[in-house]
PDB file of N, CA, C and O in Angstrom, chain B, residues numbered from 101:
ATOM      1  N   MET B 101      28.184 -25.787-207.899  1.00  0.00           N
ATOM      2  CA  MET B 101      28.826 -24.632-208.485  1.00  0.00           C
ATOM      3  C   MET B 101      28.684 -24.724-210.000  1.00  0.00           C
ATOM      4  O   MET B 101      28.859 -25.790-210.590  1.00  0.00           O
ATOM      5  N   THR B 102      28.362 -23.582-210.622  1.00  0.00           N
ATOM      6  CA  THR B 102      28.182 -23.519-212.065  1.00  0.00           C
ATOM      7  C   THR B 102      29.315 -22.728-212.687  1.00  0.00           C
ATOM      8  O   THR B 102      29.636 -21.633-212.226  1.00  0.00           O
ATOM      9  N   LYS B 103      29.928 -23.277-213.739  1.00  0.00           N
ATOM     10  CA  LYS B 103      30.982 -22.552-214.442  1.00  0.00           C
ATOM     11  C   LYS B 103      30.360 -21.696-215.522  1.00  0.00           C
ATOM     12  O   LYS B 103      29.475 -22.146-216.250  1.00  0.00           O
ATOM     13  N   VAL B 104      30.831 -20.438-215.629  1.00  0.00           N
ATOM     14  CA  VAL B 104      30.379 -19.535-216.678  1.00  0.00           C
ATOM     15  C   VAL B 104      31.605 -18.902-217.314  1.00  0.00           C
ATOM     16  O   VAL B 104      32.675 -18.867-216.706  1.00  0.00           O
ATOM     17  N   THR B 105      31.455 -18.403-218.535  1.00  0.00           N
ATOM     18  CA  THR B 105      32.557 -17.782-219.258  1.00  0.00           C
ATOM     19  C   THR B 105      32.377 -16.266-219.252  1.00  0.00           C
ATOM     20  O   THR B 105      31.277 -15.758-219.468  1.00  0.00           O
ATOM     21  N   ILE B 106      33.458 -15.563-219.005  1.00  0.00           N
ATOM     22  CA  ILE B 106      33.443 -14.109-219.059  1.00  0.00           C
ATOM     23  C   ILE B 106      33.655 -13.695-220.511  1.00  0.00           C
ATOM     24  O   ILE B 106      34.592 -14.154-221.164  1.00  0.00           O
ATOM     25  N   SER B 107      32.765 -12.813-221.018  1.00  0.00           N
ATOM     26  CA  SER B 107      32.809 -12.391-222.412  1.00  0.00           C
ATOM     27  C   SER B 107      32.968 -10.880-222.504  1.00  0.00           C
ATOM     28  O   SER B 107      32.665 -10.156-221.555  1.00  0.00           O
ATOM     29  N   LYS B 108      33.442 -10.414-223.645  1.00  0.00           N
ATOM     30  CA  LYS B 108      33.567  -8.986-223.916  1.00  0.00           C
ATOM     31  C   LYS B 108      32.196  -8.451-224.306  1.00  0.00           C
ATOM     32  O   LYS B 108      31.472  -9.087-225.071  1.00  0.00           O
ATOM     33  N   TRP B 109      31.834  -7.265-223.771  1.00  0.00           N
ATOM     34  CA  TRP B 109      30.558  -6.644-224.102  1.00  0.00           C
ATOM     35  C   TRP B 109      30.801  -5.144-224.201  1.00  0.00           C
ATOM     36  O   TRP B 109      30.785  -4.445-223.187  1.00  0.00           O
ATOM     37  N   GLY B 110      31.024  -4.648-225.404  1.00  0.00           N
ATOM     38  CA  GLY B 110      31.388  -3.244-225.588  1.00  0.00           C
ATOM     39  C   GLY B 110      32.740  -2.989-224.945  1.00  0.00           C
ATOM     40  O   GLY B 110      33.704  -3.706-225.214  1.00  0.00           O
ATOM     41  N   ASN B 111      32.818  -1.963-224.089  1.00  0.00           N
ATOM     42  CA  ASN B 111      34.048  -1.666-223.364  1.00  0.00           C
ATOM     43  C   ASN B 111      34.111  -2.384-222.024  1.00  0.00           C
ATOM     44  O   ASN B 111      35.048  -2.170-221.253  1.00  0.00           O
ATOM     45  N   SER B 112      33.143  -3.222-221.738  1.00  0.00           N
ATOM     46  CA  SER B 112      33.069  -3.936-220.464  1.00  0.00           C
ATOM     47  C   SER B 112      33.221  -5.429-220.707  1.00  0.00           C
ATOM     48  O   SER B 112      33.381  -5.883-221.840  1.00  0.00           O
ATOM     49  N   ILE B 113      33.169  -6.172-219.623  1.00  0.00           N
ATOM     50  CA  ILE B 113      33.080  -7.629-219.734  1.00  0.00           C
ATOM     51  C   ILE B 113      31.804  -8.052-219.027  1.00  0.00           C
ATOM     52  O   ILE B 113      31.296  -7.330-218.169  1.00  0.00           O
ATOM     53  N   ALA B 114      31.290  -9.212-219.382  1.00  0.00           N
ATOM     54  CA  ALA B 114      30.004  -9.653-218.854  1.00  0.00           C
ATOM     55  C   ALA B 114      30.032 -11.137-218.551  1.00  0.00           C
ATOM     56  O   ALA B 114      30.801 -11.899-219.138  1.00  0.00           O
ATOM     57  N   ILE B 115      29.183 -11.525-217.630  1.00  0.00           N
ATOM     58  CA  ILE B 115      28.964 -12.939-217.319  1.00  0.00           C
ATOM     59  C   ILE B 115      27.526 -13.260-217.692  1.00  0.00           C
ATOM     60  O   ILE B 115      26.597 -12.593-217.236  1.00  0.00           O
ATOM     61  N   ARG B 116      27.348 -14.255-218.501  1.00  0.00           N
ATOM     62  CA  ARG B 116      26.004 -14.682-218.890  1.00  0.00           C
ATOM     63  C   ARG B 116      25.512 -15.680-217.849  1.00  0.00           C
ATOM     64  O   ARG B 116      26.166 -16.688-217.581  1.00  0.00           O
ATOM     65  N   LEU B 117      24.352 -15.387-217.265  1.00  0.00           N
ATOM     66  CA  LEU B 117      23.808 -16.258-216.219  1.00  0.00           C
ATOM     67  C   LEU B 117      22.964 -17.360-216.847  1.00  0.00           C
ATOM     68  O   LEU B 117      22.084 -17.073-217.659  1.00  0.00           O
ATOM     69  N   PRO B 118      23.216 -18.612-216.485  1.00  0.00           N
ATOM     70  CA  PRO B 118      22.426 -19.714-217.026  1.00  0.00           C
ATOM     71  C   PRO B 118      20.962 -19.620-216.581  1.00  0.00           C
ATOM     72  O   PRO B 118      20.663 -19.037-215.539  1.00  0.00           O
ATOM     73  N   LYS B 119      20.066 -20.189-217.363  1.00  0.00           N
ATOM     74  CA  LYS B 119      18.636 -20.143-217.071  1.00  0.00           C
ATOM     75  C   LYS B 119      18.326 -20.723-215.699  1.00  0.00           C
ATOM     76  O   LYS B 119      17.461 -20.200-214.997  1.00  0.00           O
ATOM     77  N   ALA B 120      19.008 -21.785-215.302  1.00  0.00           N
ATOM     78  CA  ALA B 120      18.747 -22.397-213.995  1.00  0.00           C
ATOM     79  C   ALA B 120      18.999 -21.391-212.871  1.00  0.00           C
ATOM     80  O   ALA B 120      18.269 -21.368-211.880  1.00  0.00           O
ATOM     81  N   VAL B 121      20.036 -20.558-213.024  1.00  0.00           N
ATOM     82  CA  VAL B 121      20.365 -19.557-212.009  1.00  0.00           C
ATOM     83  C   VAL B 121      19.312 -18.458-212.002  1.00  0.00           C
ATOM     84  O   VAL B 121      18.837 -18.058-210.939  1.00  0.00           O
ATOM     85  N   THR B 122      18.940 -17.962-213.193  1.00  0.00           N
ATOM     86  CA  THR B 122      17.944 -16.889-213.250  1.00  0.00           C
ATOM     87  C   THR B 122      16.579 -17.367-212.762  1.00  0.00           C
ATOM     88  O   THR B 122      15.829 -16.603-212.156  1.00  0.00           O
ATOM     89  N   ASP B 123      16.263 -18.625-213.026  1.00  0.00           N
ATOM     90  CA  ASP B 123      15.003 -19.180-212.522  1.00  0.00           C
ATOM     91  C   ASP B 123      15.012 -19.245-210.998  1.00  0.00           C
ATOM     92  O   ASP B 123      14.032 -18.880-210.349  1.00  0.00           O
ATOM     93  N   GLU B 124      16.122 -19.711-210.431  1.00  0.00           N
ATOM     94  CA  GLU B 124      16.212 -19.843-208.971  1.00  0.00           C
ATOM     95  C   GLU B 124      16.142 -18.484-208.281  1.00  0.00           C
ATOM     96  O   GLU B 124      15.551 -18.355-207.208  1.00  0.00           O
ATOM     97  N   LEU B 125      16.754 -17.460-208.909  1.00  0.00           N
ATOM     98  CA  LEU B 125      16.750 -16.116-208.322  1.00  0.00           C
ATOM     99  C   LEU B 125      15.548 -15.286-208.773  1.00  0.00           C
ATOM    100  O   LEU B 125      15.393 -14.142-208.345  1.00  0.00           O
ATOM    101  N   HIS B 126      14.698 -15.851-209.633  1.00  0.00           N
ATOM    102  CA  HIS B 126      13.527 -15.157-210.175  1.00  0.00           C
ATOM    103  C   HIS B 126      13.949 -13.856-210.864  1.00  0.00           C
ATOM    104  O   HIS B 126      13.362 -12.799-210.630  1.00  0.00           O
ATOM    105  N   LEU B 127      14.974 -13.947-211.715  1.00  0.00           N
ATOM    106  CA  LEU B 127      15.487 -12.789-212.447  1.00  0.00           C
ATOM    107  C   LEU B 127      14.966 -12.799-213.876  1.00  0.00           C
ATOM    108  O   LEU B 127      14.787 -13.853-214.487  1.00  0.00           O
ATOM    109  N   ARG B 128      14.727 -11.586-214.398  1.00  0.00           N
ATOM    110  CA  ARG B 128      14.341 -11.429-215.797  1.00  0.00           C
ATOM    111  C   ARG B 128      15.236 -10.359-216.410  1.00  0.00           C
ATOM    112  O   ARG B 128      15.849  -9.573-215.688  1.00  0.00           O
ATOM    113  N   ALA B 129      15.312 -10.326-217.717  1.00  0.00           N
ATOM    114  CA  ALA B 129      16.087  -9.294-218.404  1.00  0.00           C
ATOM    115  C   ALA B 129      15.569  -7.924-217.979  1.00  0.00           C
ATOM    116  O   ALA B 129      14.359  -7.699-217.956  1.00  0.00           O
ATOM    117  N   GLY B 130      16.465  -7.019-217.648  1.00  0.00           N
ATOM    118  CA  GLY B 130      16.092  -5.681-217.224  1.00  0.00           C
ATOM    119  C   GLY B 130      16.008  -5.506-215.719  1.00  0.00           C
ATOM    120  O   GLY B 130      15.952  -4.375-215.236  1.00  0.00           O
ATOM    121  N   ASP B 131      15.999  -6.613-214.957  1.00  0.00           N
ATOM    122  CA  ASP B 131      15.991  -6.505-213.499  1.00  0.00           C
ATOM    123  C   ASP B 131      17.291  -5.877-213.015  1.00  0.00           C
ATOM    124  O   ASP B 131      18.334  -6.026-213.652  1.00  0.00           O
ATOM    125  N   VAL B 132      17.226  -5.188-211.906  1.00  0.00           N
ATOM    126  CA  VAL B 132      18.402  -4.603-211.275  1.00  0.00           C
ATOM    127  C   VAL B 132      18.770  -5.478-210.088  1.00  0.00           C
ATOM    128  O   VAL B 132      17.905  -5.868-209.304  1.00  0.00           O
ATOM    129  N   VAL B 133      20.058  -5.788-209.957  1.00  0.00           N
ATOM    130  CA  VAL B 133      20.528  -6.631-208.852  1.00  0.00           C
ATOM    131  C   VAL B 133      21.652  -5.907-208.108  1.00  0.00           C
ATOM    132  O   VAL B 133      22.288  -4.997-208.640  1.00  0.00           O
ATOM    133  N   ASN B 134      21.873  -6.329-206.888  1.00  0.00           N
ATOM    134  CA  ASN B 134      22.993  -5.815-206.100  1.00  0.00           C
ATOM    135  C   ASN B 134      24.174  -6.750-206.277  1.00  0.00           C
ATOM    136  O   ASN B 134      24.022  -7.968-206.184  1.00  0.00           O
ATOM    137  N   LEU B 135      25.365  -6.185-206.535  1.00  0.00           N
ATOM    138  CA  LEU B 135      26.595  -6.950-206.672  1.00  0.00           C
ATOM    139  C   LEU B 135      27.538  -6.488-205.575  1.00  0.00           C
ATOM    140  O   LEU B 135      27.887  -5.310-205.505  1.00  0.00           O
ATOM    141  N   ASP B 136      27.951  -7.415-204.717  1.00  0.00           N
ATOM    142  CA  ASP B 136      28.836  -7.092-203.610  1.00  0.00           C
ATOM    143  C   ASP B 136      30.117  -7.907-203.771  1.00  0.00           C
ATOM    144  O   ASP B 136      30.066  -9.114-204.010  1.00  0.00           O
ATOM    145  N   VAL B 137      31.260  -7.244-203.640  1.00  0.00           N
ATOM    146  CA  VAL B 137      32.547  -7.931-203.741  1.00  0.00           C
ATOM    147  C   VAL B 137      33.282  -7.740-202.428  1.00  0.00           C
ATOM    148  O   VAL B 137      33.556  -6.614-202.014  1.00  0.00           O
ATOM    149  N   ARG B 138      33.604  -8.864-201.770  1.00  0.00           N
ATOM    150  CA  ARG B 138      34.345  -8.835-200.500  1.00  0.00           C
ATOM    151  C   ARG B 138      35.276 -10.037-200.444  1.00  0.00           C
ATOM    152  O   ARG B 138      34.901 -11.162-200.775  1.00  0.00           O
ATOM    153  N   ASP B 139      36.479  -9.768-200.021  1.00  0.00           N
ATOM    154  CA  ASP B 139      37.467 -10.840-199.829  1.00  0.00           C
ATOM    155  C   ASP B 139      37.595 -11.724-201.060  1.00  0.00           C
ATOM    156  O   ASP B 139      37.716 -12.944-200.942  1.00  0.00           O
ATOM    157  N   GLY B 140      37.570 -11.111-202.248  1.00  0.00           N
ATOM    158  CA  GLY B 140      37.758 -11.858-203.480  1.00  0.00           C
ATOM    159  C   GLY B 140      36.556 -12.662-203.924  1.00  0.00           C
ATOM    160  O   GLY B 140      36.669 -13.460-204.855  1.00  0.00           O
ATOM    161  N   LYS B 141      35.399 -12.479-203.287  1.00  0.00           N
ATOM    162  CA  LYS B 141      34.188 -13.200-203.670  1.00  0.00           C
ATOM    163  C   LYS B 141      33.108 -12.207-204.074  1.00  0.00           C
ATOM    164  O   LYS B 141      32.921 -11.177-203.427  1.00  0.00           O
ATOM    165  N   ALA B 142      32.406 -12.526-205.142  1.00  0.00           N
ATOM    166  CA  ALA B 142      31.312 -11.687-205.620  1.00  0.00           C
ATOM    167  C   ALA B 142      29.985 -12.332-205.243  1.00  0.00           C
ATOM    168  O   ALA B 142      29.794 -13.534-205.429  1.00  0.00           O
ATOM    169  N   THR B 143      29.079 -11.534-204.715  1.00  0.00           N
ATOM    170  CA  THR B 143      27.748 -11.996-204.346  1.00  0.00           C
ATOM    171  C   THR B 143      26.721 -11.194-205.127  1.00  0.00           C
ATOM    172  O   THR B 143      26.782  -9.965-205.178  1.00  0.00           O
ATOM    173  N   LEU B 144      25.788 -11.894-205.726  1.00  0.00           N
ATOM    174  CA  LEU B 144      24.737 -11.273-206.515  1.00  0.00           C
ATOM    175  C   LEU B 144      23.418 -11.548-205.820  1.00  0.00           C
ATOM    176  O   LEU B 144      23.109 -12.697-205.505  1.00  0.00           O
ATOM    177  N   GLU B 145      22.624 -10.490-205.574  1.00  0.00           N
ATOM    178  CA  GLU B 145      21.316 -10.725-204.972  1.00  0.00           C
ATOM    179  C   GLU B 145      20.297  -9.758-205.541  1.00  0.00           C
ATOM    180  O   GLU B 145      20.613  -8.619-205.886  1.00  0.00           O
ATOM    181  N   LYS B 146      19.074 -10.235-205.630  1.00  0.00           N
ATOM    182  CA  LYS B 146      17.978  -9.394-206.087  1.00  0.00           C
ATOM    183  C   LYS B 146      17.493  -8.589-204.891  1.00  0.00           C
ATOM    184  O   LYS B 146      17.186  -9.162-203.847  1.00  0.00           O
ATOM    185  N   PRO B 147      17.420  -7.248-205.030  1.00  0.00           N
ATOM    186  CA  PRO B 147      16.967  -6.447-203.893  1.00  0.00           C
ATOM    187  C   PRO B 147      15.514  -6.732-203.560  1.00  0.00           C
ATOM    188  O   PRO B 147      14.746  -7.177-204.413  1.00  0.00           O
ATOM    189  N   LYS B 148      15.145  -6.474-202.318  1.00  0.00           N
ATOM    190  CA  LYS B 148      13.757  -6.631-201.915  1.00  0.00           C
ATOM    191  C   LYS B 148      12.913  -5.663-202.728  1.00  0.00           C
ATOM    192  O   LYS B 148      13.409  -4.645-203.212  1.00  0.00           O
ATOM    193  N   GLN B 149      11.654  -5.984-202.871  1.00  0.00           N
ATOM    194  CA  GLN B 149      10.757  -5.152-203.665  1.00  0.00           C
ATOM    195  C   GLN B 149      10.785  -3.721-203.146  1.00  0.00           C
ATOM    196  O   GLN B 149      10.616  -3.478-201.951  1.00  0.00           O
ATOM    197  N   GLN B 150      11.000  -2.781-204.052  1.00  0.00           N
ATOM    198  CA  GLN B 150      11.079  -1.387-203.670  1.00  0.00           C
ATOM    199  C   GLN B 150       9.720  -0.723-203.817  1.00  0.00           C
ATOM    200  O   GLN B 150       8.971  -1.005-204.753  1.00  0.00           O
ATOM    201  N   LEU B 151       9.416   0.165-202.876  1.00  0.00           N
ATOM    202  CA  LEU B 151       8.178   0.914-202.935  1.00  0.00           C
ATOM    203  C   LEU B 151       8.327   2.074-203.906  1.00  0.00           C
ATOM    204  O   LEU B 151       9.444   2.487-204.218  1.00  0.00           O
ATOM    205  N   ALA B 152       7.220   2.594-204.379  1.00  0.00           N
ATOM    206  CA  ALA B 152       7.251   3.761-205.256  1.00  0.00           C
ATOM    207  C   ALA B 152       7.880   4.925-204.494  1.00  0.00           C
ATOM    208  O   ALA B 152       7.736   5.010-203.275  1.00  0.00           O
ATOM    209  N   PRO B 153       8.572   5.817-205.189  1.00  0.00           N
ATOM    210  CA  PRO B 153       9.205   6.941-204.501  1.00  0.00           C
ATOM    211  C   PRO B 153       8.168   7.821-203.807  1.00  0.00           C
ATOM    212  O   PRO B 153       7.041   7.968-204.279  1.00  0.00           O
ATOM    213  N   SER B 154       8.567   8.399-202.685  1.00  0.00           N
ATOM    214  CA  SER B 154       7.678   9.294-201.951  1.00  0.00           C
ATOM    215  C   SER B 154       7.608  10.639-202.665  1.00  0.00           C
ATOM    216  O   SER B 154       8.417  10.931-203.545  1.00  0.00           O
ATOM    217  N   LEU B 155       6.630  11.453-202.274  1.00  0.00           N
ATOM    218  CA  LEU B 155       6.510  12.783-202.861  1.00  0.00           C
ATOM    219  C   LEU B 155       7.765  13.600-202.583  1.00  0.00           C
ATOM    220  O   LEU B 155       8.230  14.332-203.456  1.00  0.00           O
ATOM    221  N   ALA B 156       8.318  13.484-201.379  1.00  0.00           N
ATOM    222  CA  ALA B 156       9.534  14.214-201.026  1.00  0.00           C
ATOM    223  C   ALA B 156      10.698  13.797-201.927  1.00  0.00           C
ATOM    224  O   ALA B 156      11.494  14.642-202.336  1.00  0.00           O
ATOM    225  N   GLU B 157      10.804  12.501-202.242  1.00  0.00           N
ATOM    226  CA  GLU B 157      11.874  12.028-203.128  1.00  0.00           C
ATOM    227  C   GLU B 157      11.684  12.554-204.549  1.00  0.00           C
ATOM    228  O   GLU B 157      12.654  12.916-205.215  1.00  0.00           O
ATOM    229  N   LEU B 158      10.431  12.595-205.013  1.00  0.00           N
ATOM    230  CA  LEU B 158      10.163  13.113-206.354  1.00  0.00           C
ATOM    231  C   LEU B 158      10.487  14.600-206.450  1.00  0.00           C
ATOM    232  O   LEU B 158      11.063  15.047-207.442  1.00  0.00           O
ATOM    233  N   VAL B 159      10.117  15.374-205.415  1.00  0.00           N
ATOM    234  CA  VAL B 159      10.415  16.806-205.409  1.00  0.00           C
ATOM    235  C   VAL B 159      11.921  17.029-205.343  1.00  0.00           C
ATOM    236  O   VAL B 159      12.445  17.921-206.011  1.00  0.00           O
ATOM    237  N   ALA B 160      12.627  16.220-204.538  1.00  0.00           N
ATOM    238  CA  ALA B 160      14.082  16.343-204.447  1.00  0.00           C
ATOM    239  C   ALA B 160      14.718  16.068-205.806  1.00  0.00           C
ATOM    240  O   ALA B 160      15.692  16.725-206.175  1.00  0.00           O
ATOM    241  N   GLU B 161      14.187  15.117-206.546  1.00  0.00           N
ATOM    242  CA  GLU B 161      14.700  14.818-207.884  1.00  0.00           C
ATOM    243  C   GLU B 161      14.431  15.984-208.831  1.00  0.00           C
ATOM    244  O   GLU B 161      15.276  16.305-209.666  1.00  0.00           O
ATOM    245  N   MET B 162      13.261  16.625-208.713  1.00  0.00           N
ATOM    246  CA  MET B 162      12.968  17.800-209.537  1.00  0.00           C
ATOM    247  C   MET B 162      13.962  18.916-209.230  1.00  0.00           C
ATOM    248  O   MET B 162      14.463  19.578-210.139  1.00  0.00           O
ATOM    249  N   ASP B 163      14.245  19.120-207.943  1.00  0.00           N
ATOM    250  CA  ASP B 163      15.209  20.154-207.552  1.00  0.00           C
ATOM    251  C   ASP B 163      16.588  19.841-208.120  1.00  0.00           C
ATOM    252  O   ASP B 163      17.302  20.742-208.561  1.00  0.00           O
ATOM    253  N   ARG B 164      16.962  18.562-208.107  1.00  0.00           N
ATOM    254  CA  ARG B 164      18.271  18.164-208.615  1.00  0.00           C
ATOM    255  C   ARG B 164      18.369  18.419-210.119  1.00  0.00           C
ATOM    256  O   ARG B 164      19.413  18.849-210.609  1.00  0.00           O
ATOM    257  N   LEU B 165      17.295  18.159-210.842  1.00  0.00           N
ATOM    258  CA  LEU B 165      17.300  18.322-212.297  1.00  0.00           C
ATOM    259  C   LEU B 165      17.067  19.760-212.727  1.00  0.00           C
ATOM    260  O   LEU B 165      17.304  20.107-213.885  1.00  0.00           O
ATOM    261  N   GLY B 166      16.610  20.593-211.817  1.00  0.00           N
ATOM    262  CA  GLY B 166      16.284  21.972-212.182  1.00  0.00           C
ATOM    263  C   GLY B 166      14.841  22.060-212.651  1.00  0.00           C
ATOM    264  O   GLY B 166      14.135  21.054-212.724  1.00  0.00           O
ATOM    265  N   TRP B 167      14.427  23.240-212.956  1.00  0.00           N
ATOM    266  CA  TRP B 167      13.023  23.465-213.297  1.00  0.00           C
ATOM    267  C   TRP B 167      12.822  23.624-214.800  1.00  0.00           C
ATOM    268  O   TRP B 167      11.893  24.317-215.214  1.00  0.00           O
ATOM    269  N   GLU B 168      13.660  23.008-215.628  1.00  0.00           N
ATOM    270  CA  GLU B 168      13.518  23.180-217.071  1.00  0.00           C
ATOM    271  C   GLU B 168      12.219  22.581-217.602  1.00  0.00           C
ATOM    272  O   GLU B 168      11.805  22.907-218.715  1.00  0.00           O
ATOM    273  N   ASN B 169      11.570  21.713-216.829  1.00  0.00           N
ATOM    274  CA  ASN B 169      10.319  21.107-217.286  1.00  0.00           C
ATOM    275  C   ASN B 169       9.092  21.823-216.744  1.00  0.00           C
ATOM    276  O   ASN B 169       7.968  21.368-216.956  1.00  0.00           O
ATOM    277  N   GLU B 170       9.291  22.938-216.047  1.00  0.00           N
ATOM    278  CA  GLU B 170       8.152  23.694-215.527  1.00  0.00           C
ATOM    279  C   GLU B 170       7.414  24.323-216.705  1.00  0.00           C
ATOM    280  O   GLU B 170       8.043  24.911-217.584  1.00  0.00           O
ATOM    281  N   PRO B 171       6.083  24.205-216.734  1.00  0.00           N
ATOM    282  CA  PRO B 171       5.347  24.771-217.863  1.00  0.00           C
ATOM    283  C   PRO B 171       5.441  26.292-217.883  1.00  0.00           C
ATOM    284  O   PRO B 171       5.598  26.941-216.849  1.00  0.00           O
ATOM    285  N   GLU B 172       5.341  26.833-219.081  1.00  0.00           N
ATOM    286  CA  GLU B 172       5.395  28.282-219.263  1.00  0.00           C
ATOM    287  C   GLU B 172       4.132  28.915-218.680  1.00  0.00           C
ATOM    288  O   GLU B 172       3.036  28.376-218.835  1.00  0.00           O
ATOM    289  N   THR B 173       4.284  30.050-218.015  1.00  0.00           N
ATOM    290  CA  THR B 173       3.143  30.775-217.477  1.00  0.00           C
ATOM    291  C   THR B 173       2.492  31.561-218.602  1.00  0.00           C
ATOM    292  O   THR B 173       3.175  32.240-219.369  1.00  0.00           O
ATOM    293  N   VAL B 174       1.161  31.470-218.701  1.00  0.00           N
ATOM    294  CA  VAL B 174       0.422  32.155-219.752  1.00  0.00           C
ATOM    295  C   VAL B 174      -0.433  33.238-219.117  1.00  0.00           C
ATOM    296  O   VAL B 174      -1.168  32.973-218.166  1.00  0.00           O
ATOM    297  N   ASP B 175      -0.342  34.454-219.633  1.00  0.00           N
ATOM    298  CA  ASP B 175      -1.148  35.562-219.140  1.00  0.00           C
ATOM    299  C   ASP B 175      -2.437  35.603-219.952  1.00  0.00           C
ATOM    300  O   ASP B 175      -2.414  35.940-221.136  1.00  0.00           O
ATOM    301  N   TRP B 176      -3.544  35.268-219.332  1.00  0.00           N
ATOM    302  CA  TRP B 176      -4.834  35.237-220.006  1.00  0.00           C
ATOM    303  C   TRP B 176      -5.561  36.579-219.881  1.00  0.00           C
ATOM    304  O   TRP B 176      -6.702  36.710-220.323  1.00  0.00           O
ATOM    305  N   GLY B 177      -4.912  37.562-219.287  1.00  0.00           N
ATOM    306  CA  GLY B 177      -5.556  38.860-219.087  1.00  0.00           C
ATOM    307  C   GLY B 177      -6.246  38.911-217.738  1.00  0.00           C
ATOM    308  O   GLY B 177      -6.210  37.953-216.965  1.00  0.00           O
ATOM    309  N   ARG B 178      -6.877  40.051-217.466  1.00  0.00           N
ATOM    310  CA  ARG B 178      -7.506  40.198-216.162  1.00  0.00           C
ATOM    311  C   ARG B 178      -8.803  39.415-216.106  1.00  0.00           C
ATOM    312  O   ARG B 178      -9.404  39.116-217.138  1.00  0.00           O
ATOM    313  N   ASP B 179      -9.232  39.082-214.893  1.00  0.00           N
ATOM    314  CA  ASP B 179     -10.493  38.381-214.696  1.00  0.00           C
ATOM    315  C   ASP B 179     -11.648  39.313-215.011  1.00  0.00           C
ATOM    316  O   ASP B 179     -11.628  40.486-214.637  1.00  0.00           O
ATOM    317  N   VAL B 180     -12.652  38.793-215.696  1.00  0.00           N
ATOM    318  CA  VAL B 180     -13.835  39.588-216.015  1.00  0.00           C
ATOM    319  C   VAL B 180     -15.084  38.746-215.778  1.00  0.00           C
ATOM    320  O   VAL B 180     -15.058  37.530-215.967  1.00  0.00           O
ATOM    321  N   GLY B 181     -16.171  39.385-215.367  1.00  0.00           N
ATOM    322  CA  GLY B 181     -17.450  38.704-215.214  1.00  0.00           C
ATOM    323  C   GLY B 181     -17.416  37.610-214.171  1.00  0.00           C
ATOM    324  O   GLY B 181     -16.488  37.519-213.367  1.00  0.00           O
ATOM    325  N   SER B 182     -18.434  36.790-214.196  1.00  0.00           N
ATOM    326  CA  SER B 182     -18.534  35.657-213.270  1.00  0.00           C
ATOM    327  C   SER B 182     -18.869  34.411-214.096  1.00  0.00           C
ATOM    328  O   SER B 182     -19.949  33.831-213.986  1.00  0.00           O
ATOM    329  N   GLU B 183     -17.908  34.031-214.917  1.00  0.00           N
ATOM    330  CA  GLU B 183     -18.111  32.887-215.802  1.00  0.00           C
ATOM    331  C   GLU B 183     -18.431  31.630-215.004  1.00  0.00           C
ATOM    332  O   GLU B 183     -17.914  31.412-213.909  1.00  0.00           O
ATOM    333  N   ARG B 184     -19.305  30.808-215.591  1.00  0.00           N
ATOM    334  CA  ARG B 184     -19.649  29.541-214.963  1.00  0.00           C
ATOM    335  C   ARG B 184     -19.456  28.439-216.011  1.00  0.00           C
ATOM    336  O   ARG B 184     -19.751  28.620-217.192  1.00  0.00           O
ATOM    337  N   PHE B 185     -18.961  27.319-215.550  1.00  0.00           N
ATOM    338  CA  PHE B 185     -18.732  26.186-216.444  1.00  0.00           C
ATOM    339  C   PHE B 185     -19.611  25.033-215.982  1.00  0.00           C
ATOM    340  O   PHE B 185     -19.625  24.677-214.803  1.00  0.00           O
ATOM    341  N   TYR B 186     -20.339  24.462-216.919  1.00  0.00           N
ATOM    342  CA  TYR B 186     -21.238  23.339-216.603  1.00  0.00           C
ATOM    343  C   TYR B 186     -20.725  22.110-217.341  1.00  0.00           C
ATOM    344  O   TYR B 186     -20.437  22.163-218.536  1.00  0.00           O
ATOM    345  N   ASP B 187     -20.615  21.013-216.620  1.00  0.00           N
ATOM    346  CA  ASP B 187     -20.144  19.762-217.215  1.00  0.00           C
ATOM    347  C   ASP B 187     -21.218  19.037-217.981  1.00  0.00           C
ATOM    348  O   ASP B 187     -20.899  18.210-218.834  1.00  0.00           O
ATOM    349  N   ASP B 188     -22.503  19.317-217.709  1.00  0.00           N
ATOM    350  CA  ASP B 188     -23.582  18.557-218.308  1.00  0.00           C
ATOM    351  C   ASP B 188     -24.098  19.145-219.619  1.00  0.00           C
ATOM    352  O   ASP B 188     -25.107  18.667-220.137  1.00  0.00           O
ATOM    353  N   GLU B 189     -23.448  20.156-220.167  1.00  0.00           N
ATOM    354  CA  GLU B 189     -23.912  20.748-221.431  1.00  0.00           C
ATOM    355  C   GLU B 189     -23.358  20.002-222.613  1.00  0.00           C
ATOM    356  O   GLU B 189     -23.642  20.359-223.756  1.00  0.00           O
TER     357      GLU B 189
END
């Protein structure tokens, strides 16, 4: 068992994890961990590797945030002629 000191951090309190603990759990600054409190005991664990969000999850997030990032529609006028674009010019 390792003793640690609880410190003030802004409006919160924090526990500084010793290097031996972070090495054993393979934790780095910025990692997200799960904290579970049951029966007066706190358990800290690193979540399993998460996959990239699915397209459905990304679209659901767009719906949640609204469409303020949708690009403006530009009216280029009516179609004329049969323009051709060549990449090799």
